C-alpha positions in Angstrom: 13.2 -21.9 -15.4 10.4 -19.3 -15.2 10.9 -16.1 -17.2 10.6 -13.4 -14.5 9.1 -10.1 -15.5 11.7 -7.3 -15.6 11.4 -4.4 -13.0 10.1 -2.2 -15.8 7.3 -4.7 -16.7 6.4 -5.0 -13.1 6.3 -1.2 -12.7 4.0 -1.0 -15.8 1.6 -3.5 -14.2 1.6 -1.5 -11.0 0.9 1.8 -12.8 -2.0 0.1 -14.7 -3.5 -0.8 -11.3 -2.9 2.6 -9.7 -4.5 4.4 -12.6 -7.7 2.4 -12.3 -8.6 2.7 -8.6 -9.9 5.5 -6.4 -8.2 4.0 -3.4 -5.1 6.2 -3.5 -7.2 9.4 -3.7 -9.5 8.4 -0.9 -6.7 7.3 1.4 -4.8 10.5 0.7 -7.9 12.6 1.6 -8.3 10.9 5.0 -4.6 11.0 5.8 -4.4 14.7 4.7 -7.3 15.6 7.0 -5.6 14.0 10.0 -2.3 15.6 9.3 -3.8 19.1 8.6 -5.8 19.0 11.8 -2.6 18.4 13.9 0.2 20.1 11.9 -1.5 22.5 9.5 0.7 22.5 6.4 3.9 22.3 8.3 4.1 18.6 8.8 6.7 16.2 7.3 5.4 12.9 5.8 7.5 9.8 5.7 6.0 7.8 2.8 7.3 4.2 3.2 7.0 2.2 0.0 6.1 5.1 -2.2 5.9 3.2 -5.5 5.2 5.3 -8.5 4.2 8.3 -6.3 0.5 8.4 -7.1 -0.4 8.5 -3.4 2.6 10.7 -2.7 1.5 13.3 -5.2 -2.1 13.3 -3.8 -0.6 14.1 -0.3 2.1 16.6 -1.4 -0.1 19.7 -1.0 -0.8 18.9 2.6 2.9 18.6 3.8 5.8 21.0 3.8 8.0 18.0 2.9 7.7 14.4 2.0 10.5 11.8 2.4 9.4 9.2 -0.2 11.2 5.8 0.4 11.1 3.3 -2.4 13.4 0.4 -3.0 12.8 0.2 -6.8 15.0 2.7 -8.6 12.6 2.7 -11.6 10.4 5.1 -9.7 13.1 7.6 -8.6 12.4 10.1 -11.4 8.7 10.0 -10.9 9.0 10.6 -7.2 11.6 13.4 -7.7 9.3 15.2 -10.1 6.7 15.9 -7.3 7.0 19.2 -5.5 8.3 19.0 -1.9 9.3 15.4 -2.3 12.7 14.0 -1.4 13.1 10.5 -3.0 15.2 7.9 -1.1 15.9 4.7 -3.0 16.4 2.2 -0.2 14.8 -0.6 1.8 12.8 0.8 4.6 14.7 -1.4 7.1 18.0 0.3 6.0 16.8 3.9 6.9 18.9 5.8 9.4 16.7 8.6 10.7 17.5 11.2 13.4 14.9 12.1 16.0 12.0 14.3 14.9 12.6 13.4 11.2 8.9 13.2 10.4 5.4 13.9 11.8 3.4 11.2 9.9 4.8 7.9 8.7 2.6 6.0 6.2 2.9 2.3 5.4 0.4 1.9 2.6 0.4 -1.8 1.7 4.1 -1.9 2.5 4.5 -3.3 6.1 4.3 -6.9 4.7 7.5 -6.1 2.7 9.5 -5.8 5.9 11.1 -9.2 6.6 9.6 -10.9 9.8 12.9 -11.0 11.6 13.5 -7.2 11.0 10.1 -5.9 11.9 10.6 -5.2 15.6 13.8 -3.4 15.1 12.4 -1.5 12.1 9.3 -0.3 14.1 11.4 0.7 17.1 13.7 2.8 15.0 10.7 4.3 13.1 9.0 5.3 16.4 12.1 6.9 17.8 12.5 9.1 14.7 9.0 10.7 14.8 8.3 14.1 16.2 6.8 14.4 19.7 3.2 14.7 18.4 3.8 12.4 15.4 2.1 9.2 14.5 2.5 6.0 12.4 -0.2 4.8 10.0 -0.6 1.6 8.0 -3.2 0.9 5.2 -4.4 -2.6 4.2 -7.5 -4.3 3.0 -10.3 -5.3 5.3 -10.7 -9.0 5.8 -13.8 -10.4 4.1 -14.4 -7.5 1.7 -15.2 -8.6 -2.0 -11.5 -8.0 -3.0 -10.3 -10.2 -0.1 -12.6 -13.0 -1.0 -11.7 -12.9 -4.7 -7.9 -12.7 -3.9 -8.3 -15.6 -1.5 -9.8 -17.8 -4.2 -7.0 -16.9 -6.7 -4.2 -17.5 -4.2 -5.6 -20.8 -3.1 -5.9 -22.0 -6.7 -2.3 -20.9 -7.3 -1.1 -22.6 -4.2 0.4 -19.4 -2.9 0.4 -18.1 0.7 -1.2 -14.7 1.3 -0.1 -11.9 3.6 -1.8 -8.6 4.4 -5.2 -7.7 5.7 -6.1 -6.1 9.0 -6.1 -9.3 11.1 -2.6 -10.2 9.7 -1.3 -6.8 10.6 -2.7 -6.9 14.1 -1.3 -10.4 14.7 2.1 -9.6 13.3 2.4 -6.3 15.2 1.4 -8.0 18.4 4.2 -10.5 18.0 6.6 -7.5 17.9 5.2 -5.9 21.0 3.0 -3.4 19.0 -0.6 -2.9 18.5 -2.9 -1.4 15.8 -6.3 0.2 16.0 -8.6 0.7 13.0 -9.3 4.4 12.9 -11.2 4.5 9.5 -12.6 2.0 7.0 -12.7 3.4 3.5 -14.8 1.9 0.7 -12.9 2.0 -2.6 -12.9 0.3 -6.0 -10.7 -1.1 -8.7 -12.2 -0.9 -12.2 -11.7 -1.3 -15.9 -14.0 -1.0 -19.0 -14.9 -4.7 -18.9 -14.0 -8.0 -17.3 -11.1 -8.6 -19.7 -9.7 -5.2 -18.8 -10.2 -5.8 -15.1 -8.2 -9.1 -15.4 -5.4 -7.0 -16.9 -5.6 -4.4 -14.1 -5.5 -7.1 -11.4 -2.6 -9.0 -12.9 -0.1 -7.1 -10.9 -1.2 -8.8 -7.7 -1.1 -12.4 -8.9 1.3 -12.9 -11.8 5.0 -12.4 -11.3 6.1 -14.9 -14.0 4.8 -15.8 -17.4 3.7 -19.2 -16.1 1.7 -17.6 -13.3 0.2 -15.1 -15.7 -1.3 -17.9 -17.9 -2.7 -19.7 -14.9 -4.0 -16.5 -13.3 -5.8 -15.4 -16.4 -7.5 -18.7 -16.8 -8.6 -18.7 -13.1 -9.8 -15.1 -13.2 -12.0 -15.8 -16.3 -14.1 -18.2 -14.2 -13.8 -16.6 -10.7 -13.9 -12.8 -11.2 -17.4 -12.5 -12.6 -18.8 -13.6 -9.2 -17.2 -10.6 -7.5 -17.7 -7.7 -9.9 -20.0 -4.7 -9.5 -20.8 -1.6 -11.5 -17.9 0.8 -11.7 -17.7 4.5 -12.7 -19.2 5.6 -16.1 -20.4 2.1 -17.0 -17.1 0.3 -16.1 -16.7 -3.0 -14.3 -15.3 -3.0 -10.8 -14.3 -4.9 -7.7 -15.2 -3.3 -4.4 -12.5 -3.0 -1.8 -12.7 -1.8 1.9 -9.4 -0.3 3.0 -8.6 0.0 6.7 -6.4 2.8 8.1 -4.5 1.6 11.1 -2.9 3.6 13.9 0.2 1.8 15.0 1.7 2.2 18.5 4.0 0.3 20.8 2.2 -1.9 23.3 4.1 -0.3 26.2 5.9 3.0 25.7 9.3 3.2 27.2 
């Protein structure tokens, strides 16, 4: 039987990734500008799938309050240490929110974590809980960017099914009676000092067991060099284009 990584090991891998990308900061900058234009600094953010709180922390100065929802209790202390943040350890689908609970809901790479059979109900409850002028955003990678092409090769070689990407979100939302519009495409990058370091940084996405880790590292040695570019301060990076989606019901009731 495969030796699964412990939650702590997975959180370490996640933190290695988040500390080696400018994606969180750039996404936060754009979301903050949208929220500030509409709500000033009085808005409430519902951060769904907050993880270690790196994106949450970037957004904290823009909002009067952030409700940070994360299912992994490993991150509770990190989230709770950020000013104006109320951590909630729960699955997003389990949330019971009263009306006007938030002004901006953000699903940054977390919509795919909602089980297919629960998505329509989840979105309906989420929409009903927003303020009258509130909105719902999702973030995912743009199909066909360098990161997407690299990940597709790795997943195909591993024999694993992928989820995520803008087309996937639009298709799955449409199935639920919802729609998404790309309102901004943001060029970002993931980097490390060299190829070996970049393989370490990207391991979080591809290797959940020791067996997968060995296979992934062998594959990445041969595949990754075709996709790298120059990163900051002489580092080695993979370019990513991240799409910010505005999510709305197809027909408002």
